[in-house]
MIFIVO-9365 format. One record per atom (N, C-alpha, C): chain; residue in three letters; atom name; x, z, y. Coordinates in nm, 2 decimals, padded with zeros to 4 digits, always signed. Layout:
REM residues N
<atom mol="A" type="Ala" atom="CA" px="X" pz="Z" py="Y"/>
...
REM end
This chain:
REM residues 99
<atom mol="A" type="Gln" atom="N" px="+00.08" pz="+00.00" py="-00.12"/>
<atom mol="A" type="Gln" atom="CA" px="+00.00" pz="+00.00" py="+00.00"/>
<atom mol="A" type="Gln" atom="C" px="+00.09" pz="+00.00" py="+00.12"/>
<atom mol="A" type="Met" atom="N" px="+00.04" pz="-00.06" py="+00.23"/>
<atom mol="A" type="Met" atom="CA" px="+00.11" pz="-00.06" py="+00.35"/>
<atom mol="A" type="Met" atom="C" px="+00.09" pz="+00.07" py="+00.43"/>
<atom mol="A" type="Ser" atom="N" px="+00.20" pz="+00.12" py="+00.49"/>
<atom mol="A" type="Ser" atom="CA" px="+00.19" pz="+00.24" py="+00.56"/>
<atom mol="A" type="Ser" atom="C" px="+00.31" pz="+00.24" py="+00.66"/>
<atom mol="A" type="Lys" atom="N" px="+00.28" pz="+00.29" py="+00.78"/>
<atom mol="A" type="Lys" atom="CA" px="+00.38" pz="+00.30" py="+00.88"/>
<atom mol="A" type="Lys" atom="C" px="+00.50" pz="+00.39" py="+00.83"/>
<atom mol="A" type="Ser" atom="N" px="+00.47" pz="+00.50" py="+00.76"/>
<atom mol="A" type="Ser" atom="CA" px="+00.57" pz="+00.59" py="+00.71"/>
<atom mol="A" type="Ser" atom="C" px="+00.67" pz="+00.53" py="+00.61"/>
<atom mol="A" type="Thr" atom="N" px="+00.62" pz="+00.43" py="+00.53"/>
<atom mol="A" type="Thr" atom="CA" px="+00.71" pz="+00.36" py="+00.44"/>
<atom mol="A" type="Thr" atom="C" px="+00.78" pz="+00.24" py="+00.49"/>
<atom mol="A" type="Gly" atom="N" px="+00.74" pz="+00.20" py="+00.61"/>
<atom mol="A" type="Gly" atom="CA" px="+00.81" pz="+00.09" py="+00.68"/>
<atom mol="A" type="Gly" atom="C" px="+00.76" pz="-00.05" py="+00.64"/>
<atom mol="A" type="Asn" atom="N" px="+00.66" pz="-00.06" py="+00.56"/>
<atom mol="A" type="Asn" atom="CA" px="+00.61" pz="-00.19" py="+00.52"/>
<atom mol="A" type="Asn" atom="C" px="+00.48" pz="-00.23" py="+00.59"/>
<atom mol="A" type="Phe" atom="N" px="+00.46" pz="-00.18" py="+00.71"/>
<atom mol="A" type="Phe" atom="CA" px="+00.33" pz="-00.20" py="+00.78"/>
<atom mol="A" type="Phe" atom="C" px="+00.35" pz="-00.33" py="+00.86"/>
<atom mol="A" type="Leu" atom="N" px="+00.24" pz="-00.41" py="+00.86"/>
<atom mol="A" type="Leu" atom="CA" px="+00.23" pz="-00.53" py="+00.94"/>
<atom mol="A" type="Leu" atom="C" px="+00.10" pz="-00.53" py="+01.02"/>
<atom mol="A" type="Thr" atom="N" px="+00.11" pz="-00.57" py="+01.15"/>
<atom mol="A" type="Thr" atom="CA" px="-00.01" pz="-00.59" py="+01.22"/>
<atom mol="A" type="Thr" atom="C" px="-00.07" pz="-00.72" py="+01.18"/>
<atom mol="A" type="Leu" atom="N" px="-00.20" pz="-00.74" py="+01.22"/>
<atom mol="A" type="Leu" atom="CA" px="-00.26" pz="-00.86" py="+01.18"/>
<atom mol="A" type="Leu" atom="C" px="-00.19" pz="-00.98" py="+01.23"/>
<atom mol="A" type="Ser" atom="N" px="-00.15" pz="-00.98" py="+01.36"/>
<atom mol="A" type="Ser" atom="CA" px="-00.08" pz="-01.10" py="+01.41"/>
<atom mol="A" type="Ser" atom="C" px="+00.06" pz="-01.12" py="+01.34"/>
<atom mol="A" type="Gln" atom="N" px="+00.13" pz="-01.01" py="+01.31"/>
<atom mol="A" type="Gln" atom="CA" px="+00.25" pz="-01.03" py="+01.24"/>
<atom mol="A" type="Gln" atom="C" px="+00.23" pz="-01.09" py="+01.10"/>
<atom mol="A" type="Ala" atom="N" px="+00.13" pz="-01.04" py="+01.03"/>
<atom mol="A" type="Ala" atom="CA" px="+00.10" pz="-01.09" py="+00.90"/>
<atom mol="A" type="Ala" atom="C" px="+00.06" pz="-01.24" py="+00.90"/>
<atom mol="A" type="Val" atom="N" px="-00.02" pz="-01.28" py="+01.00"/>
<atom mol="A" type="Val" atom="CA" px="-00.06" pz="-01.42" py="+01.02"/>
<atom mol="A" type="Val" atom="C" px="+00.06" pz="-01.51" py="+01.05"/>
<atom mol="A" type="Asp" atom="N" px="+00.15" pz="-01.46" py="+01.13"/>
<atom mol="A" type="Asp" atom="CA" px="+00.27" pz="-01.53" py="+01.17"/>
<atom mol="A" type="Asp" atom="C" px="+00.36" pz="-01.55" py="+01.04"/>
<atom mol="A" type="Lys" atom="N" px="+00.36" pz="-01.45" py="+00.95"/>
<atom mol="A" type="Lys" atom="CA" px="+00.45" pz="-01.45" py="+00.84"/>
<atom mol="A" type="Lys" atom="C" px="+00.39" pz="-01.53" py="+00.72"/>
<atom mol="A" type="Phe" atom="N" px="+00.25" pz="-01.52" py="+00.70"/>
<atom mol="A" type="Phe" atom="CA" px="+00.19" pz="-01.58" py="+00.59"/>
<atom mol="A" type="Phe" atom="C" px="+00.09" pz="-01.69" py="+00.62"/>
<atom mol="A" type="Ser" atom="N" px="+00.06" pz="-01.72" py="+00.74"/>
<atom mol="A" type="Ser" atom="CA" px="-00.04" pz="-01.81" py="+00.79"/>
<atom mol="A" type="Ser" atom="C" px="-00.18" pz="-01.75" py="+00.77"/>
<atom mol="A" type="Ala" atom="N" px="-00.28" pz="-01.80" py="+00.84"/>
<atom mol="A" type="Ala" atom="CA" px="-00.41" pz="-01.75" py="+00.83"/>
<atom mol="A" type="Ala" atom="C" px="-00.47" pz="-01.77" py="+00.69"/>
<atom mol="A" type="Asp" atom="N" px="-00.44" pz="-01.89" py="+00.63"/>
<atom mol="A" type="Asp" atom="CA" px="-00.50" pz="-01.92" py="+00.50"/>
<atom mol="A" type="Asp" atom="C" px="-00.43" pz="-01.83" py="+00.39"/>
<atom mol="A" type="Gly" atom="N" px="-00.30" pz="-01.81" py="+00.41"/>
<atom mol="A" type="Gly" atom="CA" px="-00.23" pz="-01.72" py="+00.31"/>
<atom mol="A" type="Gly" atom="C" px="-00.28" pz="-01.58" py="+00.32"/>
<atom mol="A" type="Met" atom="N" px="-00.31" pz="-01.53" py="+00.44"/>
<atom mol="A" type="Met" atom="CA" px="-00.37" pz="-01.40" py="+00.46"/>
<atom mol="A" type="Met" atom="C" px="-00.51" pz="-01.40" py="+00.39"/>
<atom mol="A" type="Arg" atom="N" px="-00.59" pz="-01.50" py="+00.42"/>
<atom mol="A" type="Arg" atom="CA" px="-00.73" pz="-01.50" py="+00.36"/>
<atom mol="A" type="Arg" atom="C" px="-00.72" pz="-01.49" py="+00.21"/>
<atom mol="A" type="Leu" atom="N" px="-00.63" pz="-01.56" py="+00.14"/>
<atom mol="A" type="Leu" atom="CA" px="-00.62" pz="-01.56" py="+00.00"/>
<atom mol="A" type="Leu" atom="C" px="-00.57" pz="-01.42" py="-00.05"/>
<atom mol="A" type="Ala" atom="N" px="-00.47" pz="-01.36" py="+00.02"/>
<atom mol="A" type="Ala" atom="CA" px="-00.42" pz="-01.23" py="-00.02"/>
<atom mol="A" type="Ala" atom="C" px="-00.52" pz="-01.12" py="+00.00"/>
<atom mol="A" type="Leu" atom="N" px="-00.60" pz="-01.13" py="+00.11"/>
<atom mol="A" type="Leu" atom="CA" px="-00.70" pz="-01.03" py="+00.14"/>
<atom mol="A" type="Leu" atom="C" px="-00.82" pz="-01.04" py="+00.04"/>
<atom mol="A" type="Ala" atom="N" px="-00.85" pz="-01.16" py="+00.00"/>
<atom mol="A" type="Ala" atom="CA" px="-00.96" pz="-01.18" py="-00.09"/>
<atom mol="A" type="Ala" atom="C" px="-00.92" pz="-01.12" py="-00.23"/>
<atom mol="A" type="Asp" atom="N" px="-00.79" pz="-01.12" py="-00.26"/>
<atom mol="A" type="Asp" atom="CA" px="-00.74" pz="-01.06" py="-00.38"/>
<atom mol="A" type="Asp" atom="C" px="-00.71" pz="-00.91" py="-00.37"/>
<atom mol="A" type="Ala" atom="N" px="-00.72" pz="-00.86" py="-00.25"/>
<atom mol="A" type="Ala" atom="CA" px="-00.67" pz="-00.72" py="-00.23"/>
<atom mol="A" type="Ala" atom="C" px="-00.76" pz="-00.61" py="-00.29"/>
<atom mol="A" type="Gly" atom="N" px="-00.88" pz="-00.65" py="-00.34"/>
<atom mol="A" type="Gly" atom="CA" px="-00.97" pz="-00.55" py="-00.40"/>
<atom mol="A" type="Gly" atom="C" px="-01.11" pz="-00.57" py="-00.35"/>
<atom mol="A" type="Asp" atom="N" px="-01.20" pz="-00.54" py="-00.44"/>
<atom mol="A" type="Asp" atom="CA" px="-01.34" pz="-00.55" py="-00.40"/>
<atom mol="A" type="Asp" atom="C" px="-01.43" pz="-00.43" py="-00.43"/>
<atom mol="A" type="Thr" atom="N" px="-01.36" pz="-00.32" py="-00.46"/>
<atom mol="A" type="Thr" atom="CA" px="-01.43" pz="-00.20" py="-00.49"/>
<atom mol="A" type="Thr" atom="C" px="-01.43" pz="-00.10" py="-00.37"/>
<atom mol="A" type="Val" atom="N" px="-01.47" pz="+00.02" py="-00.38"/>
<atom mol="A" type="Val" atom="CA" px="-01.47" pz="+00.11" py="-00.27"/>
<atom mol="A" type="Val" atom="C" px="-01.34" pz="+00.18" py="-00.25"/>
<atom mol="A" type="Glu" atom="N" px="-01.24" pz="+00.15" py="-00.34"/>
<atom mol="A" type="Glu" atom="CA" px="-01.11" pz="+00.20" py="-00.32"/>
<atom mol="A" type="Glu" atom="C" px="-01.03" pz="+00.13" py="-00.21"/>
<atom mol="A" type="Asp" atom="N" px="-00.92" pz="+00.18" py="-00.16"/>
<atom mol="A" type="Asp" atom="CA" px="-00.85" pz="+00.12" py="-00.06"/>
<atom mol="A" type="Asp" atom="C" px="-00.80" pz="-00.02" py="-00.11"/>
<atom mol="A" type="Ala" atom="N" px="-00.79" pz="-00.11" py="-00.02"/>
<atom mol="A" type="Ala" atom="CA" px="-00.75" pz="-00.25" py="-00.05"/>
<atom mol="A" type="Ala" atom="C" px="-00.59" pz="-00.24" py="-00.07"/>
<atom mol="A" type="Asn" atom="N" px="-00.55" pz="-00.32" py="-00.16"/>
<atom mol="A" type="Asn" atom="CA" px="-00.40" pz="-00.32" py="-00.19"/>
<atom mol="A" type="Asn" atom="C" px="-00.35" pz="-00.46" py="-00.16"/>
<atom mol="A" type="Phe" atom="N" px="-00.29" pz="-00.48" py="-00.04"/>
<atom mol="A" type="Phe" atom="CA" px="-00.24" pz="-00.61" py="+00.00"/>
<atom mol="A" type="Phe" atom="C" px="-00.10" pz="-00.63" py="-00.07"/>
<atom mol="A" type="Val" atom="N" px="-00.09" pz="-00.74" py="-00.14"/>
<atom mol="A" type="Val" atom="CA" px="+00.04" pz="-00.76" py="-00.21"/>
<atom mol="A" type="Val" atom="C" px="+00.10" pz="-00.89" py="-00.15"/>
<atom mol="A" type="Glu" atom="N" px="+00.22" pz="-00.87" py="-00.09"/>
<atom mol="A" type="Glu" atom="CA" px="+00.29" pz="-00.99" py="-00.03"/>
<atom mol="A" type="Glu" atom="C" px="+00.31" pz="-01.10" py="-00.12"/>
<atom mol="A" type="Ala" atom="N" px="+00.34" pz="-01.07" py="-00.25"/>
<atom mol="A" type="Ala" atom="CA" px="+00.37" pz="-01.18" py="-00.35"/>
<atom mol="A" type="Ala" atom="C" px="+00.24" pz="-01.26" py="-00.36"/>
<atom mol="A" type="Met" atom="N" px="+00.12" pz="-01.20" py="-00.35"/>
<atom mol="A" type="Met" atom="CA" px="+00.00" pz="-01.28" py="-00.36"/>
<atom mol="A" type="Met" atom="C" px="-00.01" pz="-01.37" py="-00.24"/>
<atom mol="A" type="Ala" atom="N" px="+00.02" pz="-01.33" py="-00.12"/>
<atom mol="A" type="Ala" atom="CA" px="+00.02" pz="-01.41" py="+00.00"/>
<atom mol="A" type="Ala" atom="C" px="+00.12" pz="-01.53" py="-00.02"/>
<atom mol="A" type="Asp" atom="N" px="+00.24" pz="-01.50" py="-00.07"/>
<atom mol="A" type="Asp" atom="CA" px="+00.33" pz="-01.61" py="-00.09"/>
<atom mol="A" type="Asp" atom="C" px="+00.28" pz="-01.71" py="-00.19"/>
<atom mol="A" type="Ala" atom="N" px="+00.22" pz="-01.66" py="-00.30"/>
<atom mol="A" type="Ala" atom="CA" px="+00.17" pz="-01.74" py="-00.41"/>
<atom mol="A" type="Ala" atom="C" px="+00.06" pz="-01.83" py="-00.35"/>
<atom mol="A" type="Gly" atom="N" px="-00.03" pz="-01.77" py="-00.27"/>
<atom mol="A" type="Gly" atom="CA" px="-00.14" pz="-01.84" py="-00.21"/>
<atom mol="A" type="Gly" atom="C" px="-00.09" pz="-01.96" py="-00.12"/>
<atom mol="A" type="Ile" atom="N" px="+00.02" pz="-01.93" py="-00.04"/>
<atom mol="A" type="Ile" atom="CA" px="+00.07" pz="-02.04" py="+00.04"/>
<atom mol="A" type="Ile" atom="C" px="+00.13" pz="-02.15" py="-00.05"/>
<atom mol="A" type="Leu" atom="N" px="+00.20" pz="-02.11" py="-00.16"/>
<atom mol="A" type="Leu" atom="CA" px="+00.25" pz="-02.21" py="-00.25"/>
<atom mol="A" type="Leu" atom="C" px="+00.14" pz="-02.30" py="-00.31"/>
<atom mol="A" type="Arg" atom="N" px="+00.03" pz="-02.23" py="-00.35"/>
<atom mol="A" type="Arg" atom="CA" px="-00.08" pz="-02.31" py="-00.41"/>
<atom mol="A" type="Arg" atom="C" px="-00.14" pz="-02.40" py="-00.31"/>
<atom mol="A" type="Leu" atom="N" px="-00.16" pz="-02.36" py="-00.18"/>
<atom mol="A" type="Leu" atom="CA" px="-00.21" pz="-02.44" py="-00.08"/>
<atom mol="A" type="Leu" atom="C" px="-00.12" pz="-02.56" py="-00.05"/>
<atom mol="A" type="Tyr" atom="N" px="+00.01" pz="-02.54" py="-00.05"/>
<atom mol="A" type="Tyr" atom="CA" px="+00.11" pz="-02.64" py="-00.02"/>
<atom mol="A" type="Tyr" atom="C" px="+00.10" pz="-02.74" py="-00.14"/>
<atom mol="A" type="Thr" atom="N" px="+00.10" pz="-02.69" py="-00.26"/>
<atom mol="A" type="Thr" atom="CA" px="+00.09" pz="-02.78" py="-00.38"/>
<atom mol="A" type="Thr" atom="C" px="-00.03" pz="-02.87" py="-00.38"/>
<atom mol="A" type="Trp" atom="N" px="-00.15" pz="-02.81" py="-00.34"/>
<atom mol="A" type="Trp" atom="CA" px="-00.27" pz="-02.88" py="-00.33"/>
<atom mol="A" type="Trp" atom="C" px="-00.27" pz="-02.99" py="-00.22"/>
<atom mol="A" type="Val" atom="N" px="-00.21" pz="-02.95" py="-00.11"/>
<atom mol="A" type="Val" atom="CA" px="-00.20" pz="-03.05" py="+00.00"/>
<atom mol="A" type="Val" atom="C" px="-00.12" pz="-03.17" py="-00.04"/>
<atom mol="A" type="Glu" atom="N" px="+00.00" pz="-03.14" py="-00.11"/>
<atom mol="A" type="Glu" atom="CA" px="+00.08" pz="-03.25" py="-00.15"/>
<atom mol="A" type="Glu" atom="C" px="+00.01" pz="-03.34" py="-00.26"/>
<atom mol="A" type="Trp" atom="N" px="-00.07" pz="-03.28" py="-00.35"/>
<atom mol="A" type="Trp" atom="CA" px="-00.14" pz="-03.35" py="-00.44"/>
<atom mol="A" type="Trp" atom="C" px="-00.24" pz="-03.44" py="-00.37"/>
<atom mol="A" type="Val" atom="N" px="-00.31" pz="-03.39" py="-00.27"/>
<atom mol="A" type="Val" atom="CA" px="-00.41" pz="-03.47" py="-00.20"/>
<atom mol="A" type="Val" atom="C" px="-00.34" pz="-03.59" py="-00.13"/>
<atom mol="A" type="Lys" atom="N" px="-00.23" pz="-03.56" py="-00.07"/>
<atom mol="A" type="Lys" atom="CA" px="-00.15" pz="-03.67" py="-00.01"/>
<atom mol="A" type="Lys" atom="C" px="-00.11" pz="-03.78" py="-00.11"/>
<atom mol="A" type="Glu" atom="N" px="-00.07" pz="-03.74" py="-00.23"/>
<atom mol="A" type="Glu" atom="CA" px="-00.04" pz="-03.83" py="-00.33"/>
<atom mol="A" type="Glu" atom="C" px="-00.16" pz="-03.91" py="-00.38"/>
<atom mol="A" type="Met" atom="N" px="-00.27" pz="-03.85" py="-00.39"/>
<atom mol="A" type="Met" atom="CA" px="-00.39" pz="-03.92" py="-00.43"/>
<atom mol="A" type="Met" atom="C" px="-00.44" pz="-04.02" py="-00.33"/>
<atom mol="A" type="Ile" atom="N" px="-00.43" pz="-03.98" py="-00.20"/>
<atom mol="A" type="Ile" atom="CA" px="-00.46" pz="-04.07" py="-00.09"/>
<atom mol="A" type="Ile" atom="C" px="-00.37" pz="-04.19" py="-00.09"/>
<atom mol="A" type="Ala" atom="N" px="-00.24" pz="-04.17" py="-00.11"/>
<atom mol="A" type="Ala" atom="CA" px="-00.14" pz="-04.28" py="-00.11"/>
<atom mol="A" type="Ala" atom="C" px="-00.16" pz="-04.37" py="-00.22"/>
<atom mol="A" type="Asn" atom="N" px="-00.21" pz="-04.32" py="-00.34"/>
<atom mol="A" type="Asn" atom="CA" px="-00.23" pz="-04.40" py="-00.46"/>
<atom mol="A" type="Asn" atom="C" px="-00.37" pz="-04.43" py="-00.49"/>
<atom mol="A" type="Arg" atom="N" px="-00.46" pz="-04.43" py="-00.39"/>
<atom mol="A" type="Arg" atom="CA" px="-00.60" pz="-04.45" py="-00.42"/>
<atom mol="A" type="Arg" atom="C" px="-00.63" pz="-04.59" py="-00.47"/>
<atom mol="A" type="Asp" atom="N" px="-00.55" pz="-04.69" py="-00.44"/>
<atom mol="A" type="Asp" atom="CA" px="-00.57" pz="-04.82" py="-00.49"/>
<atom mol="A" type="Asp" atom="C" px="-00.55" pz="-04.83" py="-00.64"/>
<atom mol="A" type="Ser" atom="N" px="-00.48" pz="-04.73" py="-00.70"/>
<atom mol="A" type="Ser" atom="CA" px="-00.45" pz="-04.73" py="-00.84"/>
<atom mol="A" type="Ser" atom="C" px="-00.56" pz="-04.65" py="-00.92"/>
<atom mol="A" type="Leu" atom="N" px="-00.65" pz="-04.59" py="-00.85"/>
<atom mol="A" type="Leu" atom="CA" px="-00.75" pz="-04.51" py="-00.92"/>
<atom mol="A" type="Leu" atom="C" px="-00.86" pz="-04.60" py="-00.97"/>
<atom mol="A" type="Arg" atom="N" px="-00.93" pz="-04.55" py="-01.07"/>
<atom mol="A" type="Arg" atom="CA" px="-01.04" pz="-04.63" py="-01.13"/>
<atom mol="A" type="Arg" atom="C" px="-01.15" pz="-04.66" py="-01.03"/>
<atom mol="A" type="Thr" atom="N" px="-01.21" pz="-04.78" py="-01.04"/>
<atom mol="A" type="Thr" atom="CA" px="-01.32" pz="-04.82" py="-00.95"/>
<atom mol="A" type="Thr" atom="C" px="-01.43" pz="-04.87" py="-01.04"/>
<atom mol="A" type="Gly" atom="N" px="-01.54" pz="-04.90" py="-00.99"/>
<atom mol="A" type="Gly" atom="CA" px="-01.65" pz="-04.96" py="-01.06"/>
<atom mol="A" type="Gly" atom="C" px="-01.75" pz="-04.85" py="-01.10"/>
<atom mol="A" type="Pro" atom="N" px="-01.85" pz="-04.89" py="-01.18"/>
<atom mol="A" type="Pro" atom="CA" px="-01.96" pz="-04.79" py="-01.21"/>
<atom mol="A" type="Pro" atom="C" px="-01.91" pz="-04.67" py="-01.29"/>
<atom mol="A" type="Ala" atom="N" px="-01.97" pz="-04.56" py="-01.26"/>
<atom mol="A" type="Ala" atom="CA" px="-01.93" pz="-04.44" py="-01.33"/>
<atom mol="A" type="Ala" atom="C" px="-02.03" pz="-04.41" py="-01.44"/>
<atom mol="A" type="Asn" atom="N" px="-02.02" pz="-04.48" py="-01.56"/>
<atom mol="A" type="Asn" atom="CA" px="-02.12" pz="-04.46" py="-01.66"/>
<atom mol="A" type="Asn" atom="C" px="-02.06" pz="-04.43" py="-01.80"/>
<atom mol="A" type="Thr" atom="N" px="-01.94" pz="-04.38" py="-01.81"/>
<atom mol="A" type="Thr" atom="CA" px="-01.89" pz="-04.34" py="-01.94"/>
<atom mol="A" type="Thr" atom="C" px="-01.95" pz="-04.21" py="-01.97"/>
<atom mol="A" type="Phe" atom="N" px="-01.93" pz="-04.17" py="-02.10"/>
<atom mol="A" type="Phe" atom="CA" px="-01.98" pz="-04.04" py="-02.14"/>
<atom mol="A" type="Phe" atom="C" px="-01.92" pz="-03.92" py="-02.05"/>
<atom mol="A" type="Asn" atom="N" px="-01.79" pz="-03.93" py="-02.03"/>
<atom mol="A" type="Asn" atom="CA" px="-01.72" pz="-03.83" py="-01.95"/>
<atom mol="A" type="Asn" atom="C" px="-01.78" pz="-03.83" py="-01.81"/>
<atom mol="A" type="Asp" atom="N" px="-01.81" pz="-03.94" py="-01.75"/>
<atom mol="A" type="Asp" atom="CA" px="-01.87" pz="-03.95" py="-01.62"/>
<atom mol="A" type="Asp" atom="C" px="-02.01" pz="-03.88" py="-01.62"/>
<atom mol="A" type="Arg" atom="N" px="-02.09" pz="-03.90" py="-01.72"/>
<atom mol="A" type="Arg" atom="CA" px="-02.22" pz="-03.84" py="-01.73"/>
<atom mol="A" type="Arg" atom="C" px="-02.21" pz="-03.69" py="-01.74"/>
<atom mol="A" type="Val" atom="N" px="-02.11" pz="-03.64" py="-01.83"/>
<atom mol="A" type="Val" atom="CA" px="-02.09" pz="-03.50" py="-01.85"/>
<atom mol="A" type="Val" atom="C" px="-02.05" pz="-03.43" py="-01.72"/>
<atom mol="A" type="Phe" atom="N" px="-01.95" pz="-03.50" py="-01.65"/>
<atom mol="A" type="Phe" atom="CA" px="-01.91" pz="-03.45" py="-01.52"/>
<atom mol="A" type="Phe" atom="C" px="-02.02" pz="-03.43" py="-01.42"/>
<atom mol="A" type="Ala" atom="N" px="-02.10" pz="-03.54" py="-01.41"/>
<atom mol="A" type="Ala" atom="CA" px="-02.21" pz="-03.54" py="-01.31"/>
<atom mol="A" type="Ala" atom="C" px="-02.31" pz="-03.43" py="-01.35"/>
<atom mol="A" type="Ser" atom="N" px="-02.34" pz="-03.41" py="-01.48"/>
<atom mol="A" type="Ser" atom="CA" px="-02.43" pz="-03.31" py="-01.52"/>
<atom mol="A" type="Ser" atom="C" px="-02.38" pz="-03.17" py="-01.49"/>
<atom mol="A" type="Glu" atom="N" px="-02.25" pz="-03.14" py="-01.51"/>
<atom mol="A" type="Glu" atom="CA" px="-02.19" pz="-03.01" py="-01.48"/>
<atom mol="A" type="Glu" atom="C" px="-02.19" pz="-02.99" py="-01.33"/>
<atom mol="A" type="Met" atom="N" px="-02.17" pz="-03.09" py="-01.25"/>
<atom mol="A" type="Met" atom="CA" px="-02.17" pz="-03.07" py="-01.10"/>
<atom mol="A" type="Met" atom="C" px="-02.31" pz="-03.04" py="-01.06"/>
<atom mol="A" type="Asn" atom="N" px="-02.41" pz="-03.11" py="-01.11"/>
<atom mol="A" type="Asn" atom="CA" px="-02.55" pz="-03.09" py="-01.08"/>
<atom mol="A" type="Asn" atom="C" px="-02.60" pz="-02.95" py="-01.12"/>
<atom mol="A" type="Ala" atom="N" px="-02.55" pz="-02.90" py="-01.24"/>
<atom mol="A" type="Ala" atom="CA" px="-02.58" pz="-02.77" py="-01.28"/>
<atom mol="A" type="Ala" atom="C" px="-02.52" pz="-02.66" py="-01.19"/>
<atom mol="A" type="Gly" atom="N" px="-02.40" pz="-02.69" py="-01.15"/>
<atom mol="A" type="Gly" atom="CA" px="-02.33" pz="-02.60" py="-01.05"/>
<atom mol="A" type="Gly" atom="C" px="-02.40" pz="-02.59" py="-00.92"/>
<atom mol="A" type="Ile" atom="N" px="-02.45" pz="-02.71" py="-00.87"/>
<atom mol="A" type="Ile" atom="CA" px="-02.52" pz="-02.71" py="-00.74"/>
<atom mol="A" type="Ile" atom="C" px="-02.65" pz="-02.64" py="-00.76"/>
<atom mol="A" type="Met" atom="N" px="-02.73" pz="-02.65" py="-00.87"/>
<atom mol="A" type="Met" atom="CA" px="-02.85" pz="-02.58" py="-00.89"/>
<atom mol="A" type="Met" atom="C" px="-02.83" pz="-02.43" py="-00.89"/>
<atom mol="A" type="Lys" atom="N" px="-02.72" pz="-02.39" py="-00.96"/>
<atom mol="A" type="Lys" atom="CA" px="-02.69" pz="-02.25" py="-00.98"/>
<atom mol="A" type="Lys" atom="C" px="-02.65" pz="-02.19" py="-00.84"/>
<atom mol="A" type="Thr" atom="N" px="-02.58" pz="-02.26" py="-00.76"/>
<atom mol="A" type="Thr" atom="CA" px="-02.54" pz="-02.22" py="-00.63"/>
<atom mol="A" type="Thr" atom="C" px="-02.67" pz="-02.20" py="-00.54"/>
<atom mol="A" type="Glu" atom="N" px="-02.75" pz="-02.30" py="-00.54"/>
<atom mol="A" type="Glu" atom="CA" px="-02.88" pz="-02.29" py="-00.47"/>
<atom mol="A" type="Glu" atom="C" px="-02.96" pz="-02.17" py="-00.51"/>
<atom mol="A" type="Gln" atom="N" px="-02.97" pz="-02.14" py="-00.64"/>
<atom mol="A" type="Gln" atom="CA" px="-03.04" pz="-02.03" py="-00.68"/>
<atom mol="A" type="Gln" atom="C" px="-02.98" pz="-01.90" py="-00.63"/>
<atom mol="A" type="Asn" atom="N" px="-02.85" pz="-01.89" py="-00.64"/>
<atom mol="A" type="Asn" atom="CA" px="-02.78" pz="-01.77" py="-00.59"/>
<atom mol="A" type="Asn" atom="C" px="-02.80" pz="-01.75" py="-00.44"/>
<atom mol="A" type="Tyr" atom="N" px="-02.80" pz="-01.86" py="-00.36"/>
<atom mol="A" type="Tyr" atom="CA" px="-02.82" pz="-01.85" py="-00.22"/>
<atom mol="A" type="Tyr" atom="C" px="-02.96" pz="-01.80" py="-00.19"/>
<atom mol="A" type="Glu" atom="N" px="-03.06" pz="-01.85" py="-00.27"/>
<atom mol="A" type="Glu" atom="CA" px="-03.19" pz="-01.81" py="-00.25"/>
<atom mol="A" type="Glu" atom="C" px="-03.22" pz="-01.66" py="-00.28"/>
<atom mol="A" type="Lys" atom="N" px="-03.14" pz="-01.61" py="-00.37"/>
<atom mol="A" type="Lys" atom="CA" px="-03.15" pz="-01.46" py="-00.41"/>
<atom mol="A" type="Lys" atom="C" px="-03.09" pz="-01.38" py="-00.29"/>
REM end
């Protein structure tokens, strides 16, 4: 845990400067969801930044190579399964929002 007495205390602006706003969001989301004190782990913030960077690089690669991606009608069995799973997820999300 962060504490001024142990010397590992960061203000919000220091933490955002160090980990970025998105890195902080990921680390704070993982810090705990119970009534106990949140446990901010710097390694989680670092890992979050790395995952974001990896994802952004993958997106750039996909955009650069979009001409090599499959085109045409999406009617294979795998396409239908994917569409069905996406539709089921959308319906479940709508139900949860309504609750």
